[in-house]
N, C-alpha and C positions, 0 to 999 in steps of 0.2 A: 649075762649074769649069773650069778649064783641064787638059789631060791633055797632055806633053810627055814623046816617048821618046825618047833618045840614043841613038846607036846611036858606037861609037869613031869614025866618019868620017862621022857626019851627022845632021841631025834627021828621025828615022824618022815620027811622028806628031805632029802639033800641034792638037789641036782640041775644042771644047766640051763637056765629058761628065757625065751624072748620075752617075753612081756608078764605082769602082775594087774589082774584088776581086783581091787576086794571094795568094801563097804566101811567107810567112817562114819561116825557121828553128824558130819556135812554133806554125806550122801556116798557115792562112786567115786571113786578115782583107777588111772590107769598109771603104772609106773614101766616105763622104757628103760633100758639102758644109761641114758643121758640124762636120765631124770637127776634131778637138784639130791644132794642126801634130802630125810625126810623121814620124821618119826610122826604118827598117829597113831592113835586109841581105832581099835576095830567094833564094830556092834557084829551081833546075832545075823551071819548069811554066809551066802557062798563067795569064795576068793577063786579066781581065777586063773591058769596061769597057760602060754602057749610054749610049746616044748621046742628043740632046735628042730624037731621034724614037722612042726607046721601041726601038730595035734593038739587041741584044746581039753584043758582036763580042770575038774573041780574039783572042791573042798571045802565041806559046812565046817564054816566056823562060828563057836558057840560065841568067845570075845574072846579078846586079846591086845595086844600091839605088836604094830609093825615098824621096822628100823630099816630103811635105804641109807645105805653106807658104801657109795665109792663104787664099786662092780658085785653088793651082796646085798640081798634084800632077807632080813631074818622076822620072820612071825613066829612069836610065841604067843600058844592059843591058851586060855584058860582052863578050858572044860573039859 
């Protein structure tokens, strides 16, 4: 699936991933490619993703919104 991370001024990240893990007000969650479509607010924390090469990468998130639609995960980061 494709992960796109948007900042207020640019697209910060646009790449294929195997998995995304983030934190919402309800707690930590994981999104895999066949996950249902999903929308949630993100709280301050760490967003991690797994690359196709099985490397785990990390991003600090201040606040934002995550939208999973079809084969794409979009994160709009506010800070």
